[in-house]
N, C-alpha and C positions, 0 to 999 in steps of 0.2 A: 385617434389611437395610433401609436407607432411602436416599433420594436424597441426604441430607446427608452420609452416609458416602461415597457415590460422588464427591460434589463434593470431599470432603477428599482422596481419592486423587488426583484430577486436580490440585488445588491443591498437594499435596505434590510432585508431579512438576514443576509449574510453578516452584516455589520451590527446585528442586534438592535436595529432601529435607531442607530446613532447617525443622524443625517450629516454631522460634521465629517465622520469617517467616510461616508458615502461620497460626499463632495470631494474630499481629499483623494480618494482612490480613483475617482472618475475625472478628476481635474475640471470640475465645474463648480459654480458657486452654490452655497447652501440654499439661498433663496430660489435658485433655479431648480434645485432638486425638489423643494417643497412645492413649487408652482407646478412642475410637470406631474407630480404624484396627485395633486389636487385636480388638475385638468383631466387626468385619467379617471379618477373617481367620479367627476362630474359627467363625463361622457358615458360611463357605465351605469350611472344612476344609483350607485351604492358606495358606501364607505368601505375601503379595503383595510384601513388601519384604525386601531383604537388610539385615542388621543387623551392626554392629560395636559390641558392648556395647549401649548404649541408643540409639546413633545409627543413622539410616537412611542407607544408602549407595547404594541402587539398587533395581531391580526384580528379583525372582526370575524364572526361566523361566515359572512359572504366572502371575506378575504381568504379564509381557510379553504373554501370550496373553489375559489378562482385560482389558487396557487398551482394545482396540478395542470390546469389548462394553460396557464402562463408558461410552465415548464415545458409542456409539449410544443407550444408555439416556438419557444426559443430553441428547442431541440431541432425542430423542422427547419428553422433558419440556418442553424449550423450545418444540418444535412444538405441544405440547398447549396451552401458554399462549397462543401466537400465534393458534392457531385460535379459541380462546375469545375472545381480544381482538378478532378480526375481527368476531364477531357482537355483541360488546358495543358497540363504536364503530367504524364502517366507515372513517372518514376522520380518525381522531385516534390519537395514540400517539407513540412515540419511534422514531427511525431513526438507527442509528449507522453511520458511514462512517469507514473507516481509509484514509489516503492519505499520500503524501509531501508535503514542503513545496511543491515546484513545482506539483504537481497541485492542491493546496489553494489556492494563491495565484493560479494562472493558468488552470487548466482548469475547475475546478468552479464558480466564482462565478456565471457566466451560467446554467448549468444549474440550480444550486440556487435561484437567484432565481426562475426559471420554475417550479420545483417548489413553492416556498413559495406562489406565487400560486395554484396549484391545490390545495394541501393546507396551508392556513394553520394548521390545528390539529395538525399534526405537528411535534414538537420534534426538531430535527436536532442530532446530537452528532458533531463532527468530531474524529478522533483521528489524530495524526501519528506516523509512525514510519518505520523502514527497510523496504525491500521484504520482507525476511525476517520482520520483526515483523508486518507487515500480513498476510502469508500465514498466519502462526500464529494471529493474532487471528480471521481469517475461518474458518479450519479448526477452531478450538476453540469457535466460536460466541460469542466475546466481542464481535464486531461483526457487523452484517448484511451489509455490502457493503465490498469492498476495491477501491481504484484505485491501480495502480502500473505502472511500466514493466518490472518484473522480478519473478521469483520466483513469481508467482501461477500461471503455466502449468506450473510444475514440480511442483505438488502435486496428487496424484490425487484428493484430497478436494474439490477446487474445480472449479467450472464457470466458464470465462472467456469473455469476448467482447471483441474489439478496441473500444476506446473512442475512440482518437484516434491519428493518425500524426503524429509530430513529427520534426524534424531539428535538427541543431546549427547555430548561427550564431556568428560572431565579432563581438565588440563592442570598439570602440576609441574614445578621445576624438576629438572633432571635428577636432583638428589633427594627428592621427597620420598618418604617411606611408602606412599601408595604406588610410586613408580616401580618399586621393586617387589610388590606383592605377587605371590604366585597363584592366588585364588581370584575368583571372579569378584569384581567390585560390588559392594553392597551399600545400601542406604545406612546401615549401622556403622560401617567404616567411615562414610562421609560425614555422618552426624558428629563424629569426634573431632572434626576440624572446622575452623572458620571458613566461610564460603564467600567467594566473589562471583557475583552473577548479575542477571538482568534486574532492572528496576521493577517494582511492583506494578501490576496493571498490564505489563507486556505479555503477549501470548507465550513467549519463551519461558517466562517466569511462572506462569500459572500451572504448567505441568509439573514443575519442580515442587512448588508449595503443596499441590494436591498429593503428590507421591509421599512426601514426608508426613503430611497430615494423616493420610490413610494408614501409614505404618506407625503412627503415634510416636514419631521421633522428632526431637527438636532440630531446628536448623538455625545456626548462628551466621547471619549475613554480615560479614565484616565491611563489605562495600558493595553497593548496587549501582549499575550504570545502564545506559541505553545502547551503548556502543560496545560490540564484542572486542574490538581492538583495545579499548580502555580496560576491559576485563582482563585480557591477556597481559597487558602492561602491569597491572597491579598484582597479578599472580606472580609474575617475574620478580616484583618488588617484595614478595614475601607476605602479602596481606592474607593469603589463604588459598584454598583450593578453588579453581575456576569451574563453573558449570555453564556451558554455552552450546550453541548450535554447532553440529559437526561441520556445517557449511563454512563456519568461521575459522576453522583450523586449517591453515595452509601448510601442508607438510614441507613444501619447498622452503618456506620462510620461517616457520615456527619451530621445526623439529630440533634445531640446534640449541634452543633455549628451553623448550617445553616438551613434556611427554603427554601424548593424547591417549586417554583411556576410554574404552568403549563403555557407554552408559545407556545404550539403546534399550536394554532390558529393564532399566529402572524407570524411565520416563515416557516410553511409548513413542509412536511415530506421529509426525505432524506434516500436513500437506501445505505447501505454498500454492497459492492460487493466482491465476491470471484472470482479470475481469475486464469486461467492456460494458458499456451502457446498452441495455436492451433498446432496440429501435434506432440506435445511432448509426449513421452511415460512416463506415470506415473506408479510407482509401486502400487500394490494393496492397501497398507496402505495409499498412497497419495490420491488415488481415494476415499477411504473411508472417509478421512478427508473432502474432498470437499462436499460429500453428507451430512456429519454431520453439516457442516457450512450453507448449503443452506436452504432457507426458505421452509417450508413443502409444500406450494402450488406450488412450482417449482420442486418438487421431480420427477415428471414424465419426465420433460424436462432434468433434470440432469441425470436421469437413461438412457434415450435414448441417450444422448450425450456421456456418459461415459460407457454405457453398463454394469451397475451394478445393483444389488439388493439393495433396500433401507435399511440402517441400522436402528436400533431402535431409536426413538426420544431422543434428549438430551436436558435437560432443560438448559436454558441460561438466563443471566441477561437481554437480549434484548427481548422484547415482539414481538411475531410474528404479522405481519400486518394482518388486516382483509380484 
């Protein structure tokens, strides 16, 4: 039994039991993959995979029980390398962060700029994905840190801390009738206009749909996108009224073309979370970034969990919640 065989098991599951994809991703032959998996099963004395002919179609009951053990072993191997790396070079290495487009574009730049000034020898890798993908990548050890508004706190393998509280806003062209309204924005007023907003399934969209449904008001979505910058582009083009995260409205760049209206009273608050894998060994600079991202009022909890002294505060585009 060796670590390579255990990695093959995990990669086979990740590729939905398609050994051709496993072979392509790991740059080895498909017969080599099949042979190593069979050798592991022979050594353990149980079948890990269910088979139909030569095809793998799932995990056997013993395979289901072995998988958490395999994951713990692979985590310990990664921790071993990280501990060794800490003593090799204290302030250099690679730090991988998984996040969504909005967080990468609007929340992280100020913090990562401050981080780079303190750790110039650390190479940052930014990986974008959906909240569910981010949770999987952190849980599987593919990235060191995850930042997202959803999914992270539903995974028992992850330890999370609030990183930012954000709200929805409405954006309209400067000449739009809502831009000149003297009264507080209402769902009734919004329901009279076509809407440009996030795609279904995104956490930013769920709050919007829930609010309209609770008020028993229709919502006409003229265009849906996963990218806040795309939403703003089509609002400018006259497709409708934009509803998006207030993080995504940059007053310095957007206020010449768009007007931002407060909608925090309509859709509620949402926390962005920073997550790490429970039990994972993080280098000193990775722990430092977690503390830089977390909200100030959670500093004590972060310090207790990570056994760190708090770094100096970093100004961010996201307002700290009160």
